[in-house]
BABA-57234 format. One line per 3 residues: their letters; for each residue x, y, z of C-alpha. Coordinates in nm, 4 decimals, padded with zeros to 6 digits. Layout:
N
A = X/Y/Z | ...
END
This chain:
625
XXX = 07.9763/07.2368/11.3926 | 08.1062/07.3226/11.0645 | 07.9718/07.6440/11.0891
XXX = 08.1744/07.6521/11.4302 | 08.4833/07.5693/11.2771 | 08.4615/07.8151/11.0007
XXX = 08.4009/08.1000/11.2084 | 08.7008/08.0325/11.4234 | 08.9409/08.0285/11.0849
XXX = 08.7899/08.3400/10.9791 | 08.9360/08.4900/11.2899 | 09.2854/08.4356/11.1394
XXX = 09.2114/08.6563/10.8170 | 08.9289/08.9031/10.9405 | 09.0315/09.2504/10.7924
XXX = 09.1683/09.5559/11.0165 | 08.9049/09.8059/11.1308 | 09.1060/10.0409/10.9075
XXX = 09.2237/10.0183/10.5901 | 09.5439/10.1165/10.5456 | 09.6646/10.3325/10.2409
XXX = 10.0015/10.3991/10.1009 | 10.2070/10.4101/09.7671 | 10.4306/10.2475/09.5546
XXX = 10.7559/10.3522/09.3746 | 11.1313/10.3059/09.3899 | 11.1041/10.5761/09.6811
XXX = 10.8241/10.3443/09.8336 | 10.6931/09.9873/09.8039 | 10.4452/10.0245/10.0691
XXX = 10.0934/10.0203/09.9790 | 09.7118/09.9716/09.9918 | 09.7149/09.6230/09.9290
XXX = 09.5851/09.2806/10.0404 | 09.8732/09.2952/10.2933 | 09.7715/09.5917/10.4678
XXX = 09.4600/09.5053/10.4700 | 09.5190/09.1846/10.7162 | 09.6895/09.1846/11.0101
XXX = 10.0711/09.0246/10.9771 | 10.0617/08.6932/11.1466 | 10.2961/08.5446/11.3849
XXX = 10.2550/08.2064/11.2818 | 10.2609/08.2291/10.8525 | 10.2617/07.8515/10.8220
XXX = 09.9515/07.8043/11.0206 | 09.7856/08.1021/10.8540 | 09.8571/07.9838/10.5559
XXX = 09.7052/07.6791/10.6367 | 09.3948/07.8285/10.7730 | 09.3235/08.0054/10.4666
XXX = 09.3056/07.6703/10.2636 | 09.0886/07.5231/10.5368 | 08.8838/07.8127/10.4881
XXX = 08.8414/07.7774/10.1231 | 08.7432/07.4353/10.1644 | 08.4600/07.5093/10.4118
XXX = 08.3349/07.8056/10.1954 | 08.3193/07.6393/09.8714 | 08.1587/07.3480/10.0297
XXX = 07.8906/07.5754/10.2310 | 07.8953/07.8076/09.9045 | 07.9328/08.0780/10.1052
XXX = 08.1099/08.3268/09.8643 | 08.1995/08.5978/10.0689 | 08.4141/08.4400/10.2702
XXX = 08.5332/08.2519/09.9888 | 08.6521/08.5870/09.8752 | 08.7952/08.7000/10.1558
XXX = 08.9943/08.3938/10.1909 | 09.1221/08.4588/09.8196 | 09.3001/08.7950/09.9350
XXX = 09.4215/08.6583/10.2607 | 09.6157/08.3801/10.0456 | 09.7032/08.6928/09.8017
XXX = 09.8452/08.9238/10.1291 | 10.0685/08.6049/10.2197 | 10.1923/08.5462/09.9124
XXX = 10.2766/08.9094/09.8958 | 10.4418/08.8709/10.1647 | 10.6056/08.6000/10.1682
XXX = 10.6761/08.4953/09.8377 | 10.6222/08.6931/09.5072 | 10.3806/08.9414/09.3997
XXX = 10.3006/08.7352/09.0643 | 10.1086/08.4659/09.3140 | 09.9798/08.7305/09.4981
XXX = 09.7746/08.8485/09.1602 | 09.6470/08.4820/09.0906 | 09.4462/08.5061/09.4259
XXX = 09.3353/08.8344/09.3671 | 09.1380/08.7420/09.0173 | 09.0353/08.4473/09.1805
XXX = 08.8703/08.6931/09.4299 | 08.7404/08.9207/09.1085 | 08.6230/08.6063/08.9349
XXX = 08.3700/08.5522/09.2423 | 08.2645/08.8790/09.3278 | 08.1717/08.9110/08.9662
XXX = 07.9550/08.6083/08.9573 | 07.8157/08.6411/09.2841 | 07.7454/09.0748/09.1737
XXX = 07.8805/09.2148/09.4379 | 08.0129/09.5462/09.3113 | 08.1578/09.6977/09.6294
XXX = 08.3970/09.3998/09.7167 | 08.4674/09.3976/09.3249 | 08.5910/09.7219/09.3131
XXX = 08.7929/09.7166/09.6254 | 08.9525/09.4201/09.5077 | 09.0399/09.5780/09.1815
XXX = 09.2364/09.8463/09.3716 | 09.4081/09.6113/09.5164 | 09.4774/09.4207/09.1948
XXX = 09.5864/09.7815/09.0291 | 09.8367/09.8029/09.3272 | 10.0227/09.4801/09.2717
XXX = 10.0301/09.5177/08.8811 | 10.1888/09.8499/08.9673 | 10.4461/09.6497/09.1962
XXX = 10.5206/09.4422/08.8764 | 10.5498/09.7392/08.6719 | 10.2737/09.6138/08.4732
XXX = 10.1089/09.9309/08.4351 | 09.8999/09.9022/08.1439 | 09.7005/09.5984/08.3424
XXX = 09.6923/09.8220/08.6596 | 09.5634/10.1093/08.4975 | 09.2366/09.8768/08.3167
XXX = 09.2057/09.7401/08.7170 | 09.1810/10.1084/08.8424 | 08.9507/10.2082/08.5909
XXX = 08.7016/09.9331/08.6453 | 08.7093/10.0148/08.9860 | 08.6076/10.3866/08.9344
XXX = 08.3350/10.2623/08.6851 | 08.1437/10.0577/08.9756 | 08.2326/10.3255/09.2641
XXX = 08.0690/10.5965/09.0205 | 07.7691/10.3609/08.9265 | 07.7133/10.3110/09.3172
XXX = 07.7913/10.6885/09.4130 | 08.0643/10.5231/09.6515 | 08.2290/10.8514/09.6715
XXX = 08.4877/10.7388/09.9106 | 08.5876/10.4637/09.6698 | 08.5830/10.7362/09.4129
XXX = 08.8618/10.8939/09.6070 | 09.0391/10.6046/09.6414 | 09.0711/10.5906/09.2461
XXX = 09.1430/10.9208/09.2162 | 09.4381/10.8798/09.4471 | 09.5609/10.5486/09.2905
XXX = 09.5243/10.6756/08.9226 | 09.7682/10.9677/09.0690 | 10.0031/10.7047/09.1014
XXX = 10.0021/10.5379/08.7796 | 10.0771/10.8668/08.6493 | 10.3336/10.9288/08.8747
XXX = 10.5028/10.6195/08.6762 | 10.4575/10.7896/08.3486 | 10.6163/11.1110/08.4578
XXX = 10.2675/11.3197/08.4129 | 10.3483/11.4735/08.7594 | 10.1021/11.7747/08.7246
XXX = 09.8163/11.5442/08.6183 | 09.8793/11.3118/08.9047 | 09.9028/11.6451/09.1957
XXX = 09.5199/11.7424/09.0370 | 09.3616/11.4024/09.0863 | 09.5104/11.4002/09.4612
XXX = 09.3330/11.7657/09.5037 | 09.0011/11.5680/09.3605 | 09.0426/11.2929/09.6386
XXX = 09.1558/11.5251/09.9314 | 08.8374/11.7699/09.8657 | 08.6164/11.4648/09.8713
XXX = 08.7340/11.2953/10.1314 | 08.7822/11.6450/10.4039 | 08.4338/11.7268/10.2833
XXX = 08.3312/11.3707/10.4417 | 08.5700/11.3029/10.6828 | 08.7405/10.9941/10.5249
XXX = 09.0545/11.0991/10.7925 | 09.1707/10.7324/10.7305 | 09.2163/10.7810/10.3713
XXX = 09.3688/11.1631/10.3771 | 09.7194/11.0794/10.4788 | 09.7794/10.8436/10.1529
XXX = 09.6688/11.1253/09.9322 | 09.8705/11.4077/10.0843 | 10.1527/11.1687/10.0156
XXX = 10.0771/11.1243/09.6947 | 10.0513/11.4966/09.6093 | 10.3478/11.5376/09.7728
XXX = 10.5422/11.2829/09.5724 | 10.4252/11.4671/09.2501 | 10.4752/11.7915/09.3437
XXX = 10.8352/11.6834/09.4129 | 10.9350/11.6382/09.0695 | 10.7533/11.9691/08.9757
XXX = 11.0019/12.1451/09.1386 | 10.7504/12.2389/09.4649 | 11.0301/12.1260/09.7116
XXX = 10.8890/12.3098/10.0048 | 10.5266/12.2514/09.9521 | 10.6180/11.8850/09.8465
XXX = 10.8072/11.8763/10.2391 | 10.4811/12.0635/10.4013 | 10.2774/11.8034/10.2554
XXX = 10.4604/11.4945/10.3652 | 10.5010/11.6608/10.7166 | 10.1270/11.6785/10.7361
XXX = 10.0545/11.3157/10.5952 | 10.3113/11.2068/10.8875 | 10.1126/11.3906/11.1279
XXX = 09.7791/11.2416/11.0006 | 09.9079/10.8898/11.0491 | 09.9990/10.9431/11.3572
XXX = 09.6995/11.0639/11.4411 | 09.4695/10.7922/11.3947 | 09.7661/10.5599/11.5046
XXX = 09.9013/10.4125/11.2296 | 10.3147/10.3058/11.3067 | 10.3205/10.0668/11.0016
XXX = 10.4232/10.0341/10.6481 | 10.2405/10.3465/10.5403 | 10.4072/10.5585/10.7672
XXX = 10.7155/10.4014/10.7215 | 10.6497/10.5087/10.3594 | 10.6014/10.8366/10.4369
XXX = 10.9374/10.8910/10.6330 | 11.1112/10.7509/10.2799 | 10.9362/10.9924/10.1037
XXX = 11.0772/11.2718/10.3009 | 11.4024/11.1499/10.2846 | 11.3833/11.1591/09.9009
XXX = 11.2475/11.5413/09.9327 | 11.5703/11.5873/10.1704 | 11.7744/11.4349/09.9237
XXX = 11.6810/11.6852/09.6170 | 11.6982/11.9507/09.8978 | 12.0621/11.7981/09.9687
XXX = 11.9882/11.7607/10.2972 | 12.1537/11.4386/10.2944 | 12.2147/11.4076/10.6473
XXX = 11.8259/11.4525/10.7233 | 11.7740/11.2341/10.4350 | 12.0026/10.8873/10.5215
XXX = 11.8332/10.9660/10.9109 | 11.5077/10.8839/10.7399 | 11.5956/10.6535/10.5022
XXX = 11.7127/10.4683/10.8152 | 11.4230/10.4943/11.0598 | 11.2046/10.3545/10.7592
XXX = 11.4766/10.0611/10.6883 | 11.4803/10.0009/11.0726 | 11.0787/09.9851/11.1182
XXX = 11.0454/09.7605/10.8061 | 11.3016/09.5318/10.9659 | 11.1461/09.5046/11.2997
XXX = 10.8019/09.3929/11.1455 | 10.9741/09.1287/10.9578 | 10.8542/09.2619/10.5842
XXX = 11.1844/09.2464/10.3515 | 10.9595/09.4400/10.0740 | 10.9730/09.7911/10.2836
XXX = 11.3249/09.7511/10.3024 | 11.4135/09.7755/09.9522 | 11.3697/10.1836/09.9056
XXX = 11.5506/10.2862/10.1724 | 11.8422/10.0685/10.0996 | 11.8341/10.1875/09.7436
XXX = 11.8097/10.5287/09.8527 | 12.0413/10.5506/10.0624 | 12.2964/10.4315/09.7794
XXX = 12.1792/10.6966/09.6157 | 12.2592/10.9498/09.8715 | 12.6057/10.8262/09.8557
XXX = 12.6392/10.8467/09.5054 | 12.5319/11.2431/09.4738 | 12.7952/11.2413/09.7618
XXX = 13.0788/11.0800/09.5336 | 13.1283/10.8021/09.8061 | 13.0798/10.5142/09.5516
XXX = 13.2569/10.2641/09.7359 | 12.9784/10.3268/10.0160 | 12.7314/10.3013/09.7383
XXX = 12.7668/09.9762/09.5836 | 12.6560/09.7791/09.8321 | 12.3201/09.9467/09.9144
XXX = 12.2618/09.9543/09.5453 | 12.3513/09.5880/09.4975 | 12.1457/09.5202/09.7869
XXX = 11.8409/09.6519/09.6375 | 11.8703/09.4408/09.3029 | 11.8984/09.1571/09.4757
XXX = 11.5688/09.2269/09.6851 | 11.3860/09.3218/09.3863 | 11.4348/09.0110/09.1887
XXX = 11.3653/08.8067/09.5020 | 11.0323/08.9724/09.5734 | 10.9318/09.0449/09.2170
XXX = 10.8926/09.4460/09.2599 | 11.0839/09.4997/08.9472 | 10.9555/09.8380/08.8221
XXX = 11.2583/10.0386/08.9367 | 11.5161/09.7418/08.8853 | 11.6462/09.9370/08.5791
XXX = 11.7143/10.2507/08.7207 | 11.9261/10.0627/08.9983 | 12.0958/09.9156/08.7119
XXX = 12.2127/10.2575/08.6116 | 12.3366/10.3465/08.9345 | 12.5472/10.0503/08.9549
XXX = 12.6941/10.0947/08.6072 | 12.7553/10.4758/08.7031 | 12.9188/10.3359/09.0497
XXX = 13.1386/10.0856/08.8159 | 13.2802/10.3195/08.6005 | 13.3591/10.5916/08.8654
XXX = 13.5773/10.2950/09.0190 | 13.7193/10.1903/08.7065 | 13.6188/09.8478/08.6542
XXX = 13.4598/09.9190/08.3553 | 13.3649/09.5650/08.2363 | 13.1064/09.5556/08.5242
XXX = 12.9997/09.9218/08.4351 | 12.9159/09.8091/08.0357 | 12.7387/09.4834/08.2208
XXX = 12.4706/09.6461/08.4088 | 12.4759/09.9259/08.1755 | 12.3066/09.6698/07.9074
XXX = 12.1179/09.5480/08.1956 | 11.9913/09.9063/08.2632 | 11.9325/09.9634/07.8581
XXX = 11.6944/09.6681/07.8533 | 11.5080/09.7296/08.1543 | 11.4734/10.0911/08.0773
XXX = 11.2968/09.9945/07.7044 | 11.0546/09.8110/07.8709 | 10.9430/10.0681/08.0914
XXX = 10.9120/10.3206/07.8187 | 10.6872/10.0391/07.6544 | 10.4692/09.9886/07.9575
XXX = 10.4076/10.3873/07.9660 | 10.2831/10.3358/07.6361 | 10.0858/10.0320/07.6591
XXX = 09.9454/10.2062/08.0042 | 09.8112/10.5029/07.7657 | 09.6685/10.2825/07.5288
XXX = 09.5241/10.0686/07.8004 | 09.3651/10.3576/07.9666 | 09.1845/10.4739/07.6419
XXX = 09.0647/10.0947/07.6065 | 08.8918/10.0901/07.9383 | 08.7404/10.4401/07.8645
XXX = 08.6110/10.3355/07.5462 | 08.4469/10.0065/07.6386 | 08.2754/10.1985/07.9277
XXX = 08.1191/10.4460/07.6419 | 08.0773/10.1308/07.4829 | 07.9092/09.9931/07.7130
XXX = 07.6329/10.3137/07.7972 | 07.5382/10.2837/07.4013 | 07.4063/09.9439/07.4103
XXX = 07.2879/09.9856/07.7591 | 07.0684/10.3083/07.5904 | 06.9796/10.0821/07.2968
XXX = 06.9064/09.8241/07.4686 | 06.6479/10.0755/07.6881 | 06.4685/10.1376/07.3584
XXX = 06.4372/09.8150/07.2319 | 06.2656/09.7328/07.5562 | 06.0614/10.0448/07.5065
XXX = 05.9774/09.9761/07.1404 | 05.8311/09.5887/07.2693 | 05.5630/09.7375/07.5666
XXX = 05.4667/09.9974/07.3118 | 05.4268/09.6569/07.1020 | 05.2077/09.5058/07.3604
XXX = 05.0035/09.8104/07.4364 | 04.9106/09.8827/07.0968 | 04.7777/09.4800/07.0532
XXX = 04.5944/09.5163/07.3831 | 04.3962/09.8555/07.2199 | 04.3457/09.6992/06.8965
XXX = 04.2049/09.3742/07.0725 | 03.9807/09.5920/07.2880 | 03.8978/09.8382/06.9872
XXX = 03.7903/09.5368/06.7033 | 03.5044/09.4410/06.9991 | 03.3478/09.7955/06.8746
XXX = 03.3482/09.7441/06.5006 | 03.3328/10.0717/06.3577 | 03.4630/10.2943/06.6474
XXX = 03.8052/10.0707/06.6592 | 03.8841/10.0698/06.3447 | 03.8626/10.4319/06.3345
XXX = 04.0894/10.4782/06.6536 | 04.3255/10.1681/06.5800 | 04.4038/10.3540/06.2287
XXX = 04.4914/10.6839/06.3844 | 04.7263/10.4945/06.6533 | 04.9104/10.3498/06.3420
XXX = 04.9723/10.7427/06.2103 | 05.0938/10.8155/06.5524 | 05.3417/10.4791/06.5607
XXX = 05.4585/10.5408/06.2129 | 05.5632/10.9032/06.3137 | 05.7381/10.7772/06.6431
XXX = 05.9522/10.4838/06.4117 | 06.0401/10.7527/06.1739 | 06.1982/10.9654/06.4623
XXX = 06.3790/10.6667/06.6198 | 06.5223/10.5855/06.3000 | 06.6438/10.9159/06.3030
XXX = 06.7820/10.8916/06.6422 | 06.9560/10.5703/06.5594 | 07.1247/10.7319/06.2913
XXX = 07.2825/10.9845/06.4905 | 07.3906/10.7399/06.7414 | 07.5800/10.5799/06.4368
XXX = 07.7304/10.9072/06.3332 | 07.8369/10.9696/06.6908 | 08.0156/10.6048/06.7340
XXX = 08.2282/10.6752/06.4210 | 08.3153/11.0457/06.5813 | 08.4018/10.8486/06.9041
XXX = 08.6362/10.6077/06.6955 | 08.8083/10.8917/06.5184 | 08.8221/11.0894/06.8644
XXX = 09.0045/10.8036/06.9883 | 09.2708/10.7154/06.7486 | 09.2728/11.1457/06.7274
XXX = 09.4026/11.0843/07.1317 | 09.6583/10.7758/07.0513 | 09.8315/10.9843/06.8418
XXX = 09.8277/11.2913/07.0575 | 09.9445/11.0549/07.3582 | 10.2365/10.9155/07.1156
XXX = 10.3276/11.2618/07.0458 | 10.3460/11.3196/07.3850 | 10.5519/11.0203/07.4469
XXX = 10.7839/11.1315/07.1522 | 10.8257/11.4499/07.3161 | 10.9185/11.2808/07.6617
XXX = 11.1724/11.0934/07.5195 | 11.3280/11.3290/07.3206 | 11.3561/11.5511/07.6344
XXX = 11.5086/11.2541/07.8341 | 11.7881/11.2294/07.5073 | 11.8170/11.5695/07.5123
XXX = 11.9879/11.5116/07.9126 | 12.2192/11.2328/07.8346 | 12.5718/11.2578/07.6758
XXX = 12.6332/10.9199/07.6107 | 12.6163/10.8690/07.2364 | 12.5022/10.4960/07.2211
XXX = 12.1774/10.5901/07.4801 | 12.1158/10.9317/07.2882 | 12.0777/10.6991/06.9294
XXX = 11.8733/10.4266/07.1410 | 11.6800/10.6964/07.2423 | 11.6389/10.8728/06.8813
XXX = 11.5643/10.5237/06.7221 | 11.2596/10.5246/06.9833 | 11.1670/10.8114/06.8826
XXX = 11.1248/10.7333/06.5575 | 10.9060/10.4104/06.6386 | 10.6771/10.6190/06.8245
XXX = 10.6438/10.8290/06.5230 | 10.5687/10.5476/06.2910 | 10.2753/10.4369/06.5052
XXX = 10.1691/10.7842/06.5867 | 10.1571/10.8373/06.1878 | 09.9050/10.5236/06.1428
XXX = 09.6450/10.6772/06.3943 | 09.6570/11.0339/06.2612 | 09.5706/10.8568/05.8877
XXX = 09.2970/10.6888/06.0944 | 09.1298/10.9481/06.2191 | 09.1696/11.1598/05.9086
XXX = 09.0581/10.9008/05.6279 | 08.7169/10.8321/05.6036 | 08.7539/10.4273/05.6373
XXX = 08.8235/10.3974/06.0346 | 09.0378/10.0082/05.9514 | 09.2497/10.0745/05.6994
XXX = 09.5677/10.2595/05.6035 | 09.6820/10.3795/05.2741 | 10.0143/10.2314/05.2392
XXX = 10.2263/10.4911/04.9989 | 10.1106/10.8205/05.1442 | 10.1321/10.6279/05.4834
XXX = 10.5117/10.6237/05.3787 | 10.5535/10.9309/05.2376 | 10.4402/11.1080/05.6100
XXX = 10.6794/10.8414/05.7433 | 10.9869/10.9314/05.5107 | 10.9347/11.2892/05.5646
XXX = 10.9436/11.2663/05.9224 | 11.2515/11.0444/05.9534 | 11.4760/11.2711/05.7416
XXX = 11.3515/11.5383/05.9402 | 11.4598/11.3739/06.2440 | 11.8077/11.3119/06.1199
XXX = 11.8271/11.6923/05.9354 | 11.8876/11.5046/05.5526 | 11.6086/11.6563/05.3486
XXX = 11.8708/11.7992/05.1569 | 12.1227/11.5084/05.0999 | 11.8614/11.1868/05.0810
XXX = 11.5743/11.1832/04.8396 | 11.3089/10.9245/04.9674 | 11.0742/10.7801/04.6663
XXX = 10.7741/10.5829/04.6754 | 10.7005/10.3716/04.3548 | 10.3846/10.1571/04.4203
XXX = 10.0505/10.2333/04.3546 | 09.7914/10.2764/04.6612 | 09.7051/09.9977/04.8379
XXX = 09.5152/09.9706/05.1573 | 09.6312/09.7366/05.4376 | 09.4225/09.6788/05.8001
XXX = 09.5502/09.8026/06.0729 | 09.7149/09.4703/06.2512 | 09.9472/09.4591/05.8933
XXX = 09.9994/09.8304/05.8581 | 10.1517/09.8985/06.2111 | 10.4647/09.5917/06.1985
XXX = 10.5121/09.6663/05.8140 | 10.5600/10.0542/05.9310 | 10.7846/09.9757/06.1953
XXX = 11.0465/09.7796/05.9023 | 11.0220/10.0516/05.7062 | 11.1201/10.2980/05.9542
XXX = 11.3980/10.0353/06.1154 | 11.5452/10.0109/05.7175 | 11.4921/10.4023/05.6766
XXX = 11.7084/10.4927/05.9939 | 11.9986/10.2618/05.9265 | 12.0531/10.3974/05.5879
XXX = 12.0195/10.6953/05.6754 | 12.2803/10.6045/05.9473 | 12.5481/10.4190/05.7667
XXX = 12.4479/10.3993/05.3664 | 12.5443/10.7912/05.3487 | 12.8721/10.8631/05.5333
XXX = 13.0278/11.2280/05.5308 | 12.7271/11.3994/05.4006 | 12.7014/11.2270/05.0745
XXX = 12.4076/11.2430/04.8536 | 12.1798/10.9269/04.8095 | 11.8575/10.8200/04.7144
XXX = 11.6135/10.5124/04.8956 | 11.3502/10.3414/04.7231 | 11.0403/10.1985/04.9066
XXX = 10.7840/09.9730/04.7091 | 10.4936/09.7645/04.7824 | 10.3135/09.5771/04.5722
XXX = 10.0368/09.2628/04.6189 | 10.1306/08.9322/04.4016 | 09.7955/08.7312/04.4086
XXX = 09.8025/08.6285/04.8186 | 10.1615/08.7933/04.9053 | 10.2605/09.0885/04.9485
XXX = 10.5982/09.2022/04.8258 | 10.8098/09.4995/05.0056 | 11.1433/09.6268/04.8908
XXX = 11.3628/09.8951/05.0609 | 11.6552/09.9825/04.8691 | 11.9399/10.2621/04.8728
XXX = 12.2317/10.3298/04.6721 | 12.4607/10.4210/04.9332 | 12.7828/10.2297/05.0133
XXX = 12.6595/09.8895/05.0612 | 12.7879/09.6352/05.3112 | 12.9850/09.3402/05.3022
XXX = 12.7423/09.0051/05.3179 | 12.7228/08.8151/05.6745 | 12.8796/09.1098/05.8132
XXX = 12.7633/09.2126/06.1625 | 12.4944/09.4608/06.2467 | 12.6647/09.7825/06.3338
XXX = 12.5113/09.9510/06.6845 | 12.3058/09.7538/06.9392 | 12.1818/09.5450/06.6648
XXX = 11.8187/09.5663/06.8372 | 11.6799/09.6936/06.5108 | 11.7723/09.4194/06.2862
XXX = 11.6006/09.1848/06.5943 | 11.3184/09.3824/06.5877 | 11.3063/09.3698/06.1812
XXX = 11.2694/08.9841/06.2155 | 11.0219/08.9353/06.4896 | 10.7975/09.1628/06.2844
XXX = 10.9095/08.9929/05.9802 | 10.7636/08.6466/06.1413 | 10.4679/08.7891/06.3195
XXX = 10.3289/08.8960/05.9513 | 10.4649/08.4864/05.8277 | 10.7184/08.6380/05.6033
XXX = 11.0673/08.5739/05.4646 | 11.3684/08.8306/05.4409 | 11.6293/08.8392/05.1927
XXX = 11.9047/09.1038/05.1240 | 12.1199/09.2266/04.8173 | 12.4690/09.4293/04.8647
XXX = 12.5083/09.5048/04.4799 | 12.5116/09.8957/04.3952 | 12.3999/09.9709/04.7646
XXX = 12.2078/09.7891/04.9850 | 11.8107/09.5976/04.8985 | 11.6184/09.4412/05.1648
XXX = 11.3276/09.2313/05.0258 | 11.0319/09.0891/05.2056 | 10.7732/08.8701/05.1126
XXX = 10.4530/08.8025/05.3613 | 10.2273/08.5312/05.2741 | 09.8823/08.4896/05.2854
XXX = 09.8210/08.8696/05.3805 | 09.4883/09.0417/05.3844 | 09.3703/09.3639/05.2365
X = 09.1698/09.6284/05.3822
END
């Protein structure tokens, strides 16, 4: 009877015969997620109850596969009717079950669902971790379909870090696998992703051709739901950049009406925001405003906030054009905050991707080491057996034993040489990781510089410049790590010299300001060096911006010393100084960052405004490298 009831309940949560896939960007929130694996229910409350019944019965009967499916069903339910954070919680529960029960195929599939939801919440670093875990599992089992799906998902994450060319290449790799193996259900999504990347590479005609092909493929397999609507929304984006505004709005409305018809609010958000954007491009600000405000309201309500900052920017511009400068400033501040978080997620995603790759390589090395140990144990066992037999025949046994011992010693010596080689390879791998992190930070810095060059607002350009310097200060840390002999420590005097030269170059102040580092050599671990580097970066930036006005010359001194268990940092200049207690100039973000980093290192701050400005830091109980 219990088995029959379990079967009835599971009928409500059975997977569709064809997994459906699509993208998620501001241009599109449709995605390959739990909500597309399980059909949309009519009685949502009843289905929610059925899922919970299934969970209880599955736990009681120890039916772990059904339990995992039920958790994914609940993730779908929350994705449709509450927020993405709740959906993520249940996907993580399913992952825990599949890991414990060693179900690699279901585990990899769920990791892809998790990556999509993390992308929806703009947690791109976590999304990157999930998709690379899925890819590793698919590669281990040679699951070509899963590998291709992972490539398509990676291209989506690259799209959000503005790596359109690389994203397009991953799509092409996925398409080759899917066309070769006849995975017709997966092909439309890959063509759509390819089209989206090509759009921002400037290949408008090719992008339109591939998007139309995706629509044709979806219609061929009978798809009429969210994936097809996402393609209409994507084609509207292409028309928008072609300045075919009437065609764009027609496609956006087609997407909106389709989403409204199936009753899923989150699919109505992208076309709503995009219609507002088209009206902005046409200079119809009054018509645009309600659409963009509605899009913001939907994003906040469903928790899909990855493009919230962009809509804040649009609304700020609209209010500015309409003459409501108070509202414009309010939304501009929201935009700045959201955009800064967006840039941080790109950096975090890059770091996360490198970490996952490093962990994978590390596990492979551990496996090889374990196999070598097993091999040595087997050889030792064989040796004992041979010795026992040879001892029975006395003289002949001794002769053959000595001969075998000499051979084993030679093999052991060769194995020691091999282990030393692997140790050197591990060190080179660590240096390569630091090198790549440094290169990625340089790329982020360049992207910020390119974006800054397009900005006309002075405050925005200043914020972007500050971001460049912060990224640069972290990049120098990784540069020192791979160039040095100690992979866990930074020599701070040399680091401050390089940091000062970089900031002087940024402000074109080499001729008017001199930076002196009056300190002995001092090595710090990476966890201490990074926040101290960011603190000094902020202080140098503030000094160059405000201490020496109208081209006056001056000098900045940096010292970092050790006193018992404390670390003392002093940064001073002989500039114009400031009135004690006066408010910070600019946005004040730099001052907040300094205070947070000082608190992180268990430190205190004091200032002196005689003969310029001096800032003192005392960090308690620090550890040297």
